[in-house]
GUNUTOR-493058 format. One record per residue (C-alpha): residue number from 0; z, y, x. Coordinates in nm, 2 decimals. Layout:
% residues N
<rec><num>NUM</num><w>Z</w><v>Y</v><u>X</u></rec>
...
//
This chain:
% residues 100
<rec><num>0</num><w>3.08</w><v>2.62</v><u>7.25</u></rec>
<rec><num>1</num><w>2.80</w><v>2.61</v><u>6.99</u></rec>
<rec><num>2</num><w>2.58</w><v>2.31</v><u>6.95</u></rec>
<rec><num>3</num><w>2.23</w><v>2.30</v><u>6.79</u></rec>
<rec><num>4</num><w>2.09</w><v>2.01</v><u>6.59</u></rec>
<rec><num>5</num><w>1.76</w><v>1.97</v><u>6.45</u></rec>
<rec><num>6</num><w>1.60</w><v>1.76</v><u>6.18</u></rec>
<rec><num>7</num><w>1.24</w><v>1.78</v><u>6.03</u></rec>
<rec><num>8</num><w>1.19</w><v>2.12</v><u>6.19</u></rec>
<rec><num>9</num><w>1.52</w><v>2.27</v><u>6.06</u></rec>
<rec><num>10</num><w>1.77</w><v>2.38</v><u>6.32</u></rec>
<rec><num>11</num><w>2.13</w><v>2.42</v><u>6.25</u></rec>
<rec><num>12</num><w>2.40</w><v>2.58</v><u>6.48</u></rec>
<rec><num>13</num><w>2.74</w><v>2.40</v><u>6.47</u></rec>
<rec><num>14</num><w>3.00</w><v>2.67</v><u>6.59</u></rec>
<rec><num>15</num><w>3.29</w><v>2.44</v><u>6.65</u></rec>
<rec><num>16</num><w>3.15</w><v>2.09</v><u>6.70</u></rec>
<rec><num>17</num><w>3.38</w><v>1.79</v><u>6.73</u></rec>
<rec><num>18</num><w>3.27</w><v>1.43</v><u>6.84</u></rec>
<rec><num>19</num><w>3.31</w><v>1.30</v><u>6.48</u></rec>
<rec><num>20</num><w>3.12</w><v>1.60</v><u>6.32</u></rec>
<rec><num>21</num><w>2.83</w><v>1.56</v><u>6.55</u></rec>
<rec><num>22</num><w>2.83</w><v>1.18</v><u>6.52</u></rec>
<rec><num>23</num><w>2.82</w><v>1.22</v><u>6.14</u></rec>
<rec><num>24</num><w>2.53</w><v>1.47</v><u>6.17</u></rec>
<rec><num>25</num><w>2.35</w><v>1.21</v><u>6.40</u></rec>
<rec><num>26</num><w>2.41</w><v>0.94</v><u>6.16</u></rec>
<rec><num>27</num><w>2.24</w><v>1.15</v><u>5.89</u></rec>
<rec><num>28</num><w>1.94</w><v>1.19</v><u>6.11</u></rec>
<rec><num>29</num><w>2.01</w><v>1.51</v><u>6.29</u></rec>
<rec><num>30</num><w>1.93</w><v>1.53</v><u>6.67</u></rec>
<rec><num>31</num><w>2.13</w><v>1.73</v><u>6.92</u></rec>
<rec><num>32</num><w>1.87</w><v>1.98</v><u>7.08</u></rec>
<rec><num>33</num><w>2.10</w><v>2.22</v><u>7.26</u></rec>
<rec><num>34</num><w>2.45</w><v>2.19</v><u>7.40</u></rec>
<rec><num>35</num><w>2.66</w><v>1.89</v><u>7.49</u></rec>
<rec><num>36</num><w>2.82</w><v>1.65</v><u>7.24</u></rec>
<rec><num>37</num><w>3.19</w><v>1.66</v><u>7.27</u></rec>
<rec><num>38</num><w>3.38</w><v>1.36</v><u>7.39</u></rec>
<rec><num>39</num><w>3.60</w><v>1.16</v><u>7.15</u></rec>
<rec><num>40</num><w>3.97</w><v>1.22</v><u>7.16</u></rec>
<rec><num>41</num><w>4.18</w><v>0.94</v><u>7.30</u></rec>
<rec><num>42</num><w>4.39</w><v>0.76</v><u>7.06</u></rec>
<rec><num>43</num><w>4.77</w><v>0.82</v><u>7.08</u></rec>
<rec><num>44</num><w>4.98</w><v>0.55</v><u>7.23</u></rec>
<rec><num>45</num><w>5.31</w><v>0.45</v><u>7.06</u></rec>
<rec><num>46</num><w>5.60</w><v>0.41</v><u>7.31</u></rec>
<rec><num>47</num><w>5.85</w><v>0.32</v><u>7.04</u></rec>
<rec><num>48</num><w>5.76</w><v>0.01</v><u>6.81</u></rec>
<rec><num>49</num><w>5.87</w><v>0.20</v><u>6.51</u></rec>
<rec><num>50</num><w>5.61</w><v>0.47</v><u>6.59</u></rec>
<rec><num>51</num><w>5.34</w><v>0.19</v><u>6.61</u></rec>
<rec><num>52</num><w>5.34</w><v>0.16</v><u>6.23</u></rec>
<rec><num>53</num><w>5.27</w><v>0.53</v><u>6.19</u></rec>
<rec><num>54</num><w>4.97</w><v>0.51</v><u>6.42</u></rec>
<rec><num>55</num><w>4.81</w><v>0.21</v><u>6.24</u></rec>
<rec><num>56</num><w>4.69</w><v>0.42</v><u>5.94</u></rec>
<rec><num>57</num><w>4.61</w><v>0.30</v><u>5.60</u></rec>
<rec><num>58</num><w>4.47</w><v>-0.04</v><u>5.51</u></rec>
<rec><num>59</num><w>4.08</w><v>-0.04</v><u>5.49</u></rec>
<rec><num>60</num><w>3.96</w><v>0.02</v><u>5.14</u></rec>
<rec><num>61</num><w>3.74</w><v>-0.23</v><u>4.95</u></rec>
<rec><num>62</num><w>3.37</w><v>-0.19</v><u>4.99</u></rec>
<rec><num>63</num><w>3.34</w><v>-0.04</v><u>4.64</u></rec>
<rec><num>64</num><w>3.65</w><v>0.18</v><u>4.67</u></rec>
<rec><num>65</num><w>3.61</w><v>0.56</v><u>4.58</u></rec>
<rec><num>66</num><w>3.47</w><v>0.82</v><u>4.82</u></rec>
<rec><num>67</num><w>3.82</w><v>0.97</v><u>4.82</u></rec>
<rec><num>68</num><w>3.99</w><v>0.65</v><u>4.93</u></rec>
<rec><num>69</num><w>3.73</w><v>0.61</v><u>5.22</u></rec>
<rec><num>70</num><w>3.78</w><v>0.98</v><u>5.32</u></rec>
<rec><num>71</num><w>4.16</w><v>0.93</v><u>5.32</u></rec>
<rec><num>72</num><w>4.12</w><v>0.61</v><u>5.54</u></rec>
<rec><num>73</num><w>3.88</w><v>0.79</v><u>5.77</u></rec>
<rec><num>74</num><w>4.13</w><v>1.08</v><u>5.81</u></rec>
<rec><num>75</num><w>4.40</w><v>0.82</v><u>5.90</u></rec>
<rec><num>76</num><w>4.18</w><v>0.71</v><u>6.19</u></rec>
<rec><num>77</num><w>4.13</w><v>1.07</v><u>6.30</u></rec>
<rec><num>78</num><w>3.77</w><v>1.10</v><u>6.17</u></rec>
<rec><num>79</num><w>3.64</w><v>1.42</v><u>6.04</u></rec>
<rec><num>80</num><w>3.42</w><v>1.38</v><u>5.74</u></rec>
<rec><num>81</num><w>3.17</w><v>1.64</v><u>5.64</u></rec>
<rec><num>82</num><w>3.24</w><v>1.77</v><u>5.28</u></rec>
<rec><num>83</num><w>2.89</w><v>1.68</v><u>5.16</u></rec>
<rec><num>84</num><w>2.91</w><v>1.32</v><u>5.30</u></rec>
<rec><num>85</num><w>2.87</w><v>1.05</v><u>5.04</u></rec>
<rec><num>86</num><w>3.09</w><v>0.73</v><u>5.02</u></rec>
<rec><num>87</num><w>2.84</w><v>0.52</v><u>5.21</u></rec>
<rec><num>88</num><w>2.81</w><v>0.79</v><u>5.48</u></rec>
<rec><num>89</num><w>3.19</w><v>0.79</v><u>5.52</u></rec>
<rec><num>90</num><w>3.18</w><v>0.41</v><u>5.54</u></rec>
<rec><num>91</num><w>2.92</w><v>0.43</v><u>5.81</u></rec>
<rec><num>92</num><w>3.14</w><v>0.68</v><u>6.01</u></rec>
<rec><num>93</num><w>3.43</w><v>0.44</v><u>5.99</u></rec>
<rec><num>94</num><w>3.21</w><v>0.15</v><u>6.10</u></rec>
<rec><num>95</num><w>3.07</w><v>0.36</v><u>6.38</u></rec>
<rec><num>96</num><w>3.43</w><v>0.46</v><u>6.48</u></rec>
<rec><num>97</num><w>3.54</w><v>0.09</v><u>6.49</u></rec>
<rec><num>98</num><w>3.23</w><v>0.01</v><u>6.70</u></rec>
<rec><num>99</num><w>3.31</w><v>0.29</v><u>6.97</u></rec>
//
């Protein structure tokens, strides 16, 4: 299920879109022009209190932490980060994820 996005007259086809990858593109100014944006995955629910710690993820990095620290934190939340995303883009993805 491909999806097309456009920005400034340039159109890209996203072959395997995910909710977080499309959200990242939208955050960077791309607009979905064809196809349907995938729904976010529901978060897993811990039934055993010991498993709850595993689901909490890492502690949020400091504002000036490295890009790698933010990517690792985003991954712990289940957010897919585009390879070319800058640190501030990753921080914005995390913030958007927290607001969803």
